[in-house]
PyMOL CGO cylinders between C-alpha atoms (Angstrom):
from pymol import cmd
from pymol.cgo import CYLINDER

trace = [
    CYLINDER, 5.91, -67.15, 24.37, 5.28, -66.55, 20.72, 0.3, 1, 1, 1, 1, 1, 1,
    CYLINDER, 5.28, -66.55, 20.72, 4.76, -69.11, 18.01, 0.3, 1, 1, 1, 1, 1, 1,
    CYLINDER, 4.76, -69.11, 18.01, 8.53, -69.13, 17.43, 0.3, 1, 1, 1, 1, 1, 1,
    CYLINDER, 8.53, -69.13, 17.43, 9.40, -70.68, 20.77, 0.3, 1, 1, 1, 1, 1, 1,
    CYLINDER, 9.40, -70.68, 20.77, 8.56, -73.87, 22.56, 0.3, 1, 1, 1, 1, 1, 1,
    CYLINDER, 8.56, -73.87, 22.56, 9.16, -74.64, 26.20, 0.3, 1, 1, 1, 1, 1, 1,
    CYLINDER, 9.16, -74.64, 26.20, 10.96, -77.84, 27.03, 0.3, 1, 1, 1, 1, 1, 1,
    CYLINDER, 10.96, -77.84, 27.03, 12.22, -79.36, 30.30, 0.3, 1, 1, 1, 1, 1, 1,
    CYLINDER, 12.22, -79.36, 30.30, 13.23, -76.79, 32.89, 0.3, 1, 1, 1, 1, 1, 1,
    CYLINDER, 13.23, -76.79, 32.89, 11.61, -73.93, 30.99, 0.3, 1, 1, 1, 1, 1, 1,
    CYLINDER, 11.61, -73.93, 30.99, 14.47, -73.33, 28.56, 0.3, 1, 1, 1, 1, 1, 1,
    CYLINDER, 14.47, -73.33, 28.56, 13.30, -72.09, 25.20, 0.3, 1, 1, 1, 1, 1, 1,
    CYLINDER, 13.30, -72.09, 25.20, 14.35, -73.42, 21.83, 0.3, 1, 1, 1, 1, 1, 1,
    CYLINDER, 14.35, -73.42, 21.83, 13.39, -72.22, 18.42, 0.3, 1, 1, 1, 1, 1, 1,
    CYLINDER, 13.39, -72.22, 18.42, 11.45, -74.09, 15.82, 0.3, 1, 1, 1, 1, 1, 1,
    CYLINDER, 11.45, -74.09, 15.82, 10.77, -73.07, 12.28, 0.3, 1, 1, 1, 1, 1, 1,
    CYLINDER, 10.77, -73.07, 12.28, 7.12, -72.40, 11.59, 0.3, 1, 1, 1, 1, 1, 1,
    CYLINDER, 7.12, -72.40, 11.59, 5.56, -73.08, 8.20, 0.3, 1, 1, 1, 1, 1, 1,
    CYLINDER, 5.56, -73.08, 8.20, 7.77, -71.32, 5.69, 0.3, 1, 1, 1, 1, 1, 1,
    CYLINDER, 7.77, -71.32, 5.69, 7.01, -69.93, 2.26, 0.3, 1, 1, 1, 1, 1, 1,
    CYLINDER, 7.01, -69.93, 2.26, 8.13, -72.23, -0.53, 0.3, 1, 1, 1, 1, 1, 1,
    CYLINDER, 8.13, -72.23, -0.53, 9.43, -69.30, -2.60, 0.3, 1, 1, 1, 1, 1, 1,
    CYLINDER, 9.43, -69.30, -2.60, 13.00, -70.33, -3.47, 0.3, 1, 1, 1, 1, 1, 1,
    CYLINDER, 13.00, -70.33, -3.47, 13.47, -68.40, -6.68, 0.3, 1, 1, 1, 1, 1, 1,
    CYLINDER, 13.47, -68.40, -6.68, 14.75, -64.93, -6.09, 0.3, 1, 1, 1, 1, 1, 1,
    CYLINDER, 14.75, -64.93, -6.09, 12.55, -62.24, -7.66, 0.3, 1, 1, 1, 1, 1, 1,
    CYLINDER, 12.55, -62.24, -7.66, 14.03, -60.62, -10.80, 0.3, 1, 1, 1, 1, 1, 1,
    CYLINDER, 14.03, -60.62, -10.80, 14.14, -57.24, -9.05, 0.3, 1, 1, 1, 1, 1, 1,
    CYLINDER, 14.14, -57.24, -9.05, 16.26, -58.68, -6.23, 0.3, 1, 1, 1, 1, 1, 1,
    CYLINDER, 16.26, -58.68, -6.23, 18.58, -60.46, -8.65, 0.3, 1, 1, 1, 1, 1, 1,
    CYLINDER, 18.58, -60.46, -8.65, 19.01, -57.18, -10.58, 0.3, 1, 1, 1, 1, 1, 1,
    CYLINDER, 19.01, -57.18, -10.58, 19.74, -55.19, -7.39, 0.3, 1, 1, 1, 1, 1, 1,
    CYLINDER, 19.74, -55.19, -7.39, 22.26, -57.82, -6.25, 0.3, 1, 1, 1, 1, 1, 1,
    CYLINDER, 22.26, -57.82, -6.25, 23.97, -57.85, -9.66, 0.3, 1, 1, 1, 1, 1, 1,
    CYLINDER, 23.97, -57.85, -9.66, 24.21, -54.05, -9.64, 0.3, 1, 1, 1, 1, 1, 1,
    CYLINDER, 24.21, -54.05, -9.64, 25.93, -54.12, -6.26, 0.3, 1, 1, 1, 1, 1, 1,
    CYLINDER, 25.93, -54.12, -6.26, 28.23, -56.93, -7.43, 0.3, 1, 1, 1, 1, 1, 1,
    CYLINDER, 28.23, -56.93, -7.43, 29.31, -54.86, -10.44, 0.3, 1, 1, 1, 1, 1, 1,
    CYLINDER, 29.31, -54.86, -10.44, 30.04, -51.88, -8.18, 0.3, 1, 1, 1, 1, 1, 1,
    CYLINDER, 30.04, -51.88, -8.18, 32.02, -54.09, -5.78, 0.3, 1, 1, 1, 1, 1, 1,
    CYLINDER, 32.02, -54.09, -5.78, 34.05, -55.51, -8.68, 0.3, 1, 1, 1, 1, 1, 1,
    CYLINDER, 34.05, -55.51, -8.68, 34.70, -52.12, -10.27, 0.3, 1, 1, 1, 1, 1, 1,
    CYLINDER, 34.70, -52.12, -10.27, 36.06, -50.82, -6.94, 0.3, 1, 1, 1, 1, 1, 1,
    CYLINDER, 36.06, -50.82, -6.94, 38.11, -54.03, -6.42, 0.3, 1, 1, 1, 1, 1, 1,
    CYLINDER, 38.11, -54.03, -6.42, 36.61, -54.55, -2.96, 0.3, 1, 1, 1, 1, 1, 1,
    CYLINDER, 36.61, -54.55, -2.96, 37.00, -58.07, -1.58, 0.3, 1, 1, 1, 1, 1, 1,
    CYLINDER, 37.00, -58.07, -1.58, 33.69, -59.89, -1.28, 0.3, 1, 1, 1, 1, 1, 1,
    CYLINDER, 33.69, -59.89, -1.28, 32.52, -63.44, -1.45, 0.3, 1, 1, 1, 1, 1, 1,
    CYLINDER, 32.52, -63.44, -1.45, 29.60, -65.73, -1.93, 0.3, 1, 1, 1, 1, 1, 1,
    CYLINDER, 29.60, -65.73, -1.93, 28.57, -67.88, 1.01, 0.3, 1, 1, 1, 1, 1, 1,
    CYLINDER, 28.57, -67.88, 1.01, 27.99, -71.45, -0.17, 0.3, 1, 1, 1, 1, 1, 1,
    CYLINDER, 27.99, -71.45, -0.17, 24.85, -73.13, 1.10, 0.3, 1, 1, 1, 1, 1, 1,
    CYLINDER, 24.85, -73.13, 1.10, 27.08, -75.75, 2.72, 0.3, 1, 1, 1, 1, 1, 1,
    CYLINDER, 27.08, -75.75, 2.72, 28.58, -73.08, 4.98, 0.3, 1, 1, 1, 1, 1, 1,
    CYLINDER, 28.58, -73.08, 4.98, 25.14, -72.47, 6.49, 0.3, 1, 1, 1, 1, 1, 1,
    CYLINDER, 25.14, -72.47, 6.49, 25.06, -76.18, 7.35, 0.3, 1, 1, 1, 1, 1, 1,
    CYLINDER, 25.06, -76.18, 7.35, 27.77, -75.53, 9.95, 0.3, 1, 1, 1, 1, 1, 1,
    CYLINDER, 27.77, -75.53, 9.95, 25.20, -73.75, 12.12, 0.3, 1, 1, 1, 1, 1, 1,
    CYLINDER, 25.20, -73.75, 12.12, 23.40, -75.59, 14.89, 0.3, 1, 1, 1, 1, 1, 1,
    CYLINDER, 23.40, -75.59, 14.89, 20.05, -76.82, 13.52, 0.3, 1, 1, 1, 1, 1, 1,
    CYLINDER, 20.05, -76.82, 13.52, 18.14, -74.50, 15.90, 0.3, 1, 1, 1, 1, 1, 1,
    CYLINDER, 18.14, -74.50, 15.90, 20.02, -71.51, 14.53, 0.3, 1, 1, 1, 1, 1, 1,
    CYLINDER, 20.02, -71.51, 14.53, 19.95, -72.55, 10.88, 0.3, 1, 1, 1, 1, 1, 1,
    CYLINDER, 19.95, -72.55, 10.88, 16.20, -73.10, 11.02, 0.3, 1, 1, 1, 1, 1, 1,
    CYLINDER, 16.20, -73.10, 11.02, 15.72, -69.38, 11.68, 0.3, 1, 1, 1, 1, 1, 1,
    CYLINDER, 15.72, -69.38, 11.68, 17.59, -68.16, 8.59, 0.3, 1, 1, 1, 1, 1, 1,
    CYLINDER, 17.59, -68.16, 8.59, 15.24, -67.78, 5.62, 0.3, 1, 1, 1, 1, 1, 1,
    CYLINDER, 15.24, -67.78, 5.62, 16.23, -70.04, 2.72, 0.3, 1, 1, 1, 1, 1, 1,
    CYLINDER, 16.23, -70.04, 2.72, 15.94, -67.17, 0.23, 0.3, 1, 1, 1, 1, 1, 1,
    CYLINDER, 15.94, -67.17, 0.23, 18.56, -65.18, 2.19, 0.3, 1, 1, 1, 1, 1, 1,
    CYLINDER, 18.56, -65.18, 2.19, 20.98, -68.11, 2.09, 0.3, 1, 1, 1, 1, 1, 1,
    CYLINDER, 20.98, -68.11, 2.09, 20.34, -68.44, -1.66, 0.3, 1, 1, 1, 1, 1, 1,
    CYLINDER, 20.34, -68.44, -1.66, 20.91, -64.71, -2.22, 0.3, 1, 1, 1, 1, 1, 1,
    CYLINDER, 20.91, -64.71, -2.22, 24.29, -64.91, -0.52, 0.3, 1, 1, 1, 1, 1, 1,
    CYLINDER, 24.29, -64.91, -0.52, 25.17, -68.18, -2.26, 0.3, 1, 1, 1, 1, 1, 1,
    CYLINDER, 25.17, -68.18, -2.26, 24.42, -66.75, -5.70, 0.3, 1, 1, 1, 1, 1, 1,
    CYLINDER, 24.42, -66.75, -5.70, 25.82, -63.23, -5.31, 0.3, 1, 1, 1, 1, 1, 1,
    CYLINDER, 25.82, -63.23, -5.31, 29.18, -62.05, -3.99, 0.3, 1, 1, 1, 1, 1, 1,
    CYLINDER, 29.18, -62.05, -3.99, 27.80, -59.62, -1.40, 0.3, 1, 1, 1, 1, 1, 1,
    CYLINDER, 27.80, -59.62, -1.40, 29.29, -60.92, 1.87, 0.3, 1, 1, 1, 1, 1, 1,
    CYLINDER, 29.29, -60.92, 1.87, 31.92, -59.00, 3.81, 0.3, 1, 1, 1, 1, 1, 1,
    CYLINDER, 31.92, -59.00, 3.81, 31.21, -55.69, 2.07, 0.3, 1, 1, 1, 1, 1, 1,
    CYLINDER, 31.21, -55.69, 2.07, 30.22, -52.54, 3.95, 0.3, 1, 1, 1, 1, 1, 1,
    CYLINDER, 30.22, -52.54, 3.95, 27.34, -50.66, 2.37, 0.3, 1, 1, 1, 1, 1, 1,
    CYLINDER, 27.34, -50.66, 2.37, 26.02, -47.26, 3.34, 0.3, 1, 1, 1, 1, 1, 1,
    CYLINDER, 26.02, -47.26, 3.34, 23.02, -45.04, 2.79, 0.3, 1, 1, 1, 1, 1, 1,
    CYLINDER, 23.02, -45.04, 2.79, 22.10, -41.61, 4.14, 0.3, 1, 1, 1, 1, 1, 1,
    CYLINDER, 22.10, -41.61, 4.14, 20.65, -41.57, 7.63, 0.3, 1, 1, 1, 1, 1, 1,
    CYLINDER, 20.65, -41.57, 7.63, 17.00, -40.57, 7.49, 0.3, 1, 1, 1, 1, 1, 1,
    CYLINDER, 17.00, -40.57, 7.49, 17.43, -37.60, 9.83, 0.3, 1, 1, 1, 1, 1, 1,
    CYLINDER, 17.43, -37.60, 9.83, 20.80, -36.23, 9.25, 0.3, 1, 1, 1, 1, 1, 1,
    CYLINDER, 20.80, -36.23, 9.25, 24.30, -35.68, 8.28, 0.3, 1, 1, 1, 1, 1, 1,
    CYLINDER, 24.30, -35.68, 8.28, 25.71, -39.16, 8.71, 0.3, 1, 1, 1, 1, 1, 1,
    CYLINDER, 25.71, -39.16, 8.71, 25.37, -42.58, 7.13, 0.3, 1, 1, 1, 1, 1, 1,
    CYLINDER, 25.37, -42.58, 7.13, 23.65, -45.83, 8.06, 0.3, 1, 1, 1, 1, 1, 1,
    CYLINDER, 23.65, -45.83, 8.06, 25.80, -48.90, 7.47, 0.3, 1, 1, 1, 1, 1, 1,
    CYLINDER, 25.80, -48.90, 7.47, 24.95, -52.46, 6.50, 0.3, 1, 1, 1, 1, 1, 1,
    CYLINDER, 24.95, -52.46, 6.50, 26.85, -55.68, 5.86, 0.3, 1, 1, 1, 1, 1, 1,
    CYLINDER, 26.85, -55.68, 5.86, 25.19, -59.09, 5.65, 0.3, 1, 1, 1, 1, 1, 1,
    CYLINDER, 25.19, -59.09, 5.65, 25.86, -61.28, 8.67, 0.3, 1, 1, 1, 1, 1, 1,
    CYLINDER, 25.86, -61.28, 8.67, 27.71, -64.44, 7.61, 0.3, 1, 1, 1, 1, 1, 1,
    CYLINDER, 27.71, -64.44, 7.61, 26.91, -67.77, 9.30, 0.3, 1, 1, 1, 1, 1, 1,
    CYLINDER, 26.91, -67.77, 9.30, 29.50, -67.36, 12.07, 0.3, 1, 1, 1, 1, 1, 1,
    CYLINDER, 29.50, -67.36, 12.07, 27.84, -64.09, 13.18, 0.3, 1, 1, 1, 1, 1, 1,
    CYLINDER, 27.84, -64.09, 13.18, 24.52, -65.89, 13.56, 0.3, 1, 1, 1, 1, 1, 1,
    CYLINDER, 24.52, -65.89, 13.56, 26.28, -68.65, 15.50, 0.3, 1, 1, 1, 1, 1, 1,
    CYLINDER, 26.28, -68.65, 15.50, 27.70, -66.03, 17.86, 0.3, 1, 1, 1, 1, 1, 1,
    CYLINDER, 27.70, -66.03, 17.86, 24.46, -64.06, 18.26, 0.3, 1, 1, 1, 1, 1, 1,
    CYLINDER, 24.46, -64.06, 18.26, 21.90, -66.86, 18.64, 0.3, 1, 1, 1, 1, 1, 1,
    CYLINDER, 21.90, -66.86, 18.64, 23.03, -68.75, 21.73, 0.3, 1, 1, 1, 1, 1, 1,
    CYLINDER, 23.03, -68.75, 21.73, 20.01, -70.04, 23.65, 0.3, 1, 1, 1, 1, 1, 1,
    CYLINDER, 20.01, -70.04, 23.65, 21.96, -73.02, 25.01, 0.3, 1, 1, 1, 1, 1, 1,
    CYLINDER, 21.96, -73.02, 25.01, 25.09, -71.14, 26.13, 0.3, 1, 1, 1, 1, 1, 1,
    CYLINDER, 25.09, -71.14, 26.13, 24.48, -68.94, 29.20, 0.3, 1, 1, 1, 1, 1, 1,
    CYLINDER, 24.48, -68.94, 29.20, 28.07, -67.60, 29.24, 0.3, 1, 1, 1, 1, 1, 1,
    CYLINDER, 28.07, -67.60, 29.24, 27.98, -66.48, 25.61, 0.3, 1, 1, 1, 1, 1, 1,
    CYLINDER, 27.98, -66.48, 25.61, 24.44, -65.19, 26.03, 0.3, 1, 1, 1, 1, 1, 1,
    CYLINDER, 24.44, -65.19, 26.03, 25.55, -62.76, 28.76, 0.3, 1, 1, 1, 1, 1, 1,
    CYLINDER, 25.55, -62.76, 28.76, 28.26, -61.34, 26.48, 0.3, 1, 1, 1, 1, 1, 1,
    CYLINDER, 28.26, -61.34, 26.48, 26.61, -61.15, 23.07, 0.3, 1, 1, 1, 1, 1, 1,
    CYLINDER, 26.61, -61.15, 23.07, 23.31, -59.37, 23.62, 0.3, 1, 1, 1, 1, 1, 1,
    CYLINDER, 23.31, -59.37, 23.62, 21.30, -62.60, 23.24, 0.3, 1, 1, 1, 1, 1, 1,
    CYLINDER, 21.30, -62.60, 23.24, 18.43, -61.02, 25.16, 0.3, 1, 1, 1, 1, 1, 1,
    CYLINDER, 18.43, -61.02, 25.16, 17.82, -58.60, 22.29, 0.3, 1, 1, 1, 1, 1, 1,
    CYLINDER, 17.82, -58.60, 22.29, 18.19, -61.20, 19.53, 0.3, 1, 1, 1, 1, 1, 1,
    CYLINDER, 18.19, -61.20, 19.53, 15.81, -63.43, 21.51, 0.3, 1, 1, 1, 1, 1, 1,
    CYLINDER, 15.81, -63.43, 21.51, 13.25, -60.61, 21.56, 0.3, 1, 1, 1, 1, 1, 1,
    CYLINDER, 13.25, -60.61, 21.56, 13.53, -60.25, 17.79, 0.3, 1, 1, 1, 1, 1, 1,
    CYLINDER, 13.53, -60.25, 17.79, 13.05, -63.98, 17.27, 0.3, 1, 1, 1, 1, 1, 1,
    CYLINDER, 13.05, -63.98, 17.27, 10.09, -64.14, 19.62, 0.3, 1, 1, 1, 1, 1, 1,
    CYLINDER, 10.09, -64.14, 19.62, 8.52, -61.33, 17.59, 0.3, 1, 1, 1, 1, 1, 1,
    CYLINDER, 8.52, -61.33, 17.59, 9.17, -63.28, 14.34, 0.3, 1, 1, 1, 1, 1, 1,
    CYLINDER, 9.17, -63.28, 14.34, 12.26, -61.43, 13.08, 0.3, 1, 1, 1, 1, 1, 1,
    CYLINDER, 12.26, -61.43, 13.08, 15.91, -62.26, 12.49, 0.3, 1, 1, 1, 1, 1, 1,
    CYLINDER, 15.91, -62.26, 12.49, 18.74, -59.75, 12.19, 0.3, 1, 1, 1, 1, 1, 1,
    CYLINDER, 18.74, -59.75, 12.19, 20.39, -59.26, 8.81, 0.3, 1, 1, 1, 1, 1, 1,
    CYLINDER, 20.39, -59.26, 8.81, 23.04, -57.06, 10.36, 0.3, 1, 1, 1, 1, 1, 1,
    CYLINDER, 23.04, -57.06, 10.36, 23.69, -54.68, 13.17, 0.3, 1, 1, 1, 1, 1, 1,
    CYLINDER, 23.69, -54.68, 13.17, 23.98, -51.01, 12.35, 0.3, 1, 1, 1, 1, 1, 1,
    CYLINDER, 23.98, -51.01, 12.35, 26.84, -48.74, 13.42, 0.3, 1, 1, 1, 1, 1, 1,
    CYLINDER, 26.84, -48.74, 13.42, 24.91, -46.93, 16.16, 0.3, 1, 1, 1, 1, 1, 1,
    CYLINDER, 24.91, -46.93, 16.16, 23.53, -50.06, 17.85, 0.3, 1, 1, 1, 1, 1, 1,
    CYLINDER, 23.53, -50.06, 17.85, 20.39, -50.42, 15.76, 0.3, 1, 1, 1, 1, 1, 1,
    CYLINDER, 20.39, -50.42, 15.76, 19.62, -53.62, 13.80, 0.3, 1, 1, 1, 1, 1, 1,
    CYLINDER, 19.62, -53.62, 13.80, 18.43, -54.41, 10.28, 0.3, 1, 1, 1, 1, 1, 1,
    CYLINDER, 18.43, -54.41, 10.28, 15.72, -57.11, 10.50, 0.3, 1, 1, 1, 1, 1, 1,
    CYLINDER, 15.72, -57.11, 10.50, 13.68, -59.36, 8.24, 0.3, 1, 1, 1, 1, 1, 1,
    CYLINDER, 13.68, -59.36, 8.24, 10.72, -61.59, 8.98, 0.3, 1, 1, 1, 1, 1, 1,
    CYLINDER, 10.72, -61.59, 8.98, 11.61, -65.19, 9.73, 0.3, 1, 1, 1, 1, 1, 1,
    CYLINDER, 11.61, -65.19, 9.73, 8.58, -66.39, 7.77, 0.3, 1, 1, 1, 1, 1, 1,
    CYLINDER, 8.58, -66.39, 7.77, 8.55, -63.69, 5.08, 0.3, 1, 1, 1, 1, 1, 1,
    CYLINDER, 8.55, -63.69, 5.08, 10.08, -63.90, 1.67, 0.3, 1, 1, 1, 1, 1, 1,
    CYLINDER, 10.08, -63.90, 1.67, 12.34, -61.58, -0.32, 0.3, 1, 1, 1, 1, 1, 1,
    CYLINDER, 12.34, -61.58, -0.32, 9.32, -59.43, -1.18, 0.3, 1, 1, 1, 1, 1, 1,
    CYLINDER, 9.32, -59.43, -1.18, 8.61, -58.78, 2.53, 0.3, 1, 1, 1, 1, 1, 1,
    CYLINDER, 8.61, -58.78, 2.53, 9.70, -55.52, 4.19, 0.3, 1, 1, 1, 1, 1, 1,
    CYLINDER, 9.70, -55.52, 4.19, 13.13, -54.92, 5.69, 0.3, 1, 1, 1, 1, 1, 1,
    CYLINDER, 13.13, -54.92, 5.69, 13.04, -53.18, 9.06, 0.3, 1, 1, 1, 1, 1, 1,
    CYLINDER, 13.04, -53.18, 9.06, 15.36, -51.05, 11.11, 0.3, 1, 1, 1, 1, 1, 1,
    CYLINDER, 15.36, -51.05, 11.11, 15.08, -51.70, 14.83, 0.3, 1, 1, 1, 1, 1, 1,
    CYLINDER, 15.08, -51.70, 14.83, 15.71, -48.39, 16.58, 0.3, 1, 1, 1, 1, 1, 1,
    CYLINDER, 15.71, -48.39, 16.58, 17.36, -49.44, 19.83, 0.3, 1, 1, 1, 1, 1, 1,
    CYLINDER, 17.36, -49.44, 19.83, 16.92, -46.10, 21.60, 0.3, 1, 1, 1, 1, 1, 1,
    CYLINDER, 16.92, -46.10, 21.60, 13.22, -45.92, 20.70, 0.3, 1, 1, 1, 1, 1, 1,
    CYLINDER, 13.22, -45.92, 20.70, 12.74, -49.71, 21.03, 0.3, 1, 1, 1, 1, 1, 1,
    CYLINDER, 12.74, -49.71, 21.03, 10.67, -49.86, 17.84, 0.3, 1, 1, 1, 1, 1, 1,
    CYLINDER, 10.67, -49.86, 17.84, 10.76, -51.41, 14.36, 0.3, 1, 1, 1, 1, 1, 1,
    CYLINDER, 10.76, -51.41, 14.36, 10.60, -49.02, 11.43, 0.3, 1, 1, 1, 1, 1, 1,
    CYLINDER, 10.60, -49.02, 11.43, 10.05, -50.11, 7.84, 0.3, 1, 1, 1, 1, 1, 1,
    CYLINDER, 10.05, -50.11, 7.84, 13.33, -49.34, 6.09, 0.3, 1, 1, 1, 1, 1, 1,
    CYLINDER, 13.33, -49.34, 6.09, 12.33, -50.68, 2.66, 0.3, 1, 1, 1, 1, 1, 1,
    CYLINDER, 12.33, -50.68, 2.66, 9.29, -52.43, 1.25, 0.3, 1, 1, 1, 1, 1, 1,
    CYLINDER, 9.29, -52.43, 1.25, 11.38, -55.43, 0.13, 0.3, 1, 1, 1, 1, 1, 1,
    CYLINDER, 11.38, -55.43, 0.13, 14.97, -56.68, -0.14, 0.3, 1, 1, 1, 1, 1, 1,
    CYLINDER, 14.97, -56.68, -0.14, 15.46, -55.43, -3.72, 0.3, 1, 1, 1, 1, 1, 1,
    CYLINDER, 15.46, -55.43, -3.72, 14.51, -51.88, -2.73, 0.3, 1, 1, 1, 1, 1, 1,
    CYLINDER, 14.51, -51.88, -2.73, 16.67, -52.21, 0.40, 0.3, 1, 1, 1, 1, 1, 1,
    CYLINDER, 16.67, -52.21, 0.40, 19.79, -53.20, -1.56, 0.3, 1, 1, 1, 1, 1, 1,
    CYLINDER, 19.79, -53.20, -1.56, 19.14, -50.54, -4.20, 0.3, 1, 1, 1, 1, 1, 1,
    CYLINDER, 19.14, -50.54, -4.20, 19.10, -47.87, -1.47, 0.3, 1, 1, 1, 1, 1, 1,
    CYLINDER, 19.10, -47.87, -1.47, 22.76, -48.54, -0.59, 0.3, 1, 1, 1, 1, 1, 1,
    CYLINDER, 22.76, -48.54, -0.59, 26.06, -47.67, -2.16, 0.3, 1, 1, 1, 1, 1, 1,
    CYLINDER, 26.06, -47.67, -2.16, 29.44, -49.21, -1.48, 0.3, 1, 1, 1, 1, 1, 1,
    CYLINDER, 29.44, -49.21, -1.48, 30.91, -47.61, 1.63, 0.3, 1, 1, 1, 1, 1, 1,
    CYLINDER, 30.91, -47.61, 1.63, 34.29, -45.90, 1.57, 0.3, 1, 1, 1, 1, 1, 1,
    CYLINDER, 34.29, -45.90, 1.57, 34.81, -47.41, 5.05, 0.3, 1, 1, 1, 1, 1, 1,
    CYLINDER, 34.81, -47.41, 5.05, 35.58, -51.07, 4.40, 0.3, 1, 1, 1, 1, 1, 1,
    CYLINDER, 35.58, -51.07, 4.40, 37.23, -51.74, 7.79, 0.3, 1, 1, 1, 1, 1, 1,
]
cmd.load_cgo(trace, "trace")
């Protein structure tokens, strides 16, 4: 197992947070990209919300420990949750979609202690991401996933996990560039 898992009685794995960066201030570029999206969301009158830090506290400690603090702070400071974003697909005529996972999505996707839920929610794939040091930001409309490093900061790359090719592809060099590459989707369902 990787450095993100520990074996305890009976061989079940649980997840522990490795040494984390102490960077808690969002970079100016990320704040600017988030504010730009917020203005677009407001001008289109699309419902969105901030996610208070206290809402993340509702997660099981094992799950919460995997969510980078800077991501929680981004969503606490900027009304970006529950909004569908889109950008052109890199090879074609359709769009790639993104929407930040709120805490309850993480609670439903990271279920190491619930074998019934784990069979239904694709836990095996999320577990692979975590063991490789990544956490999903969101799933993508065609089954792919947007990922960030568990130990990285907001200046670390954002990846697209291509499910069919079973590989991680750098989608953007950092979260500010990632957000700036999206526009508000017309499909807000």
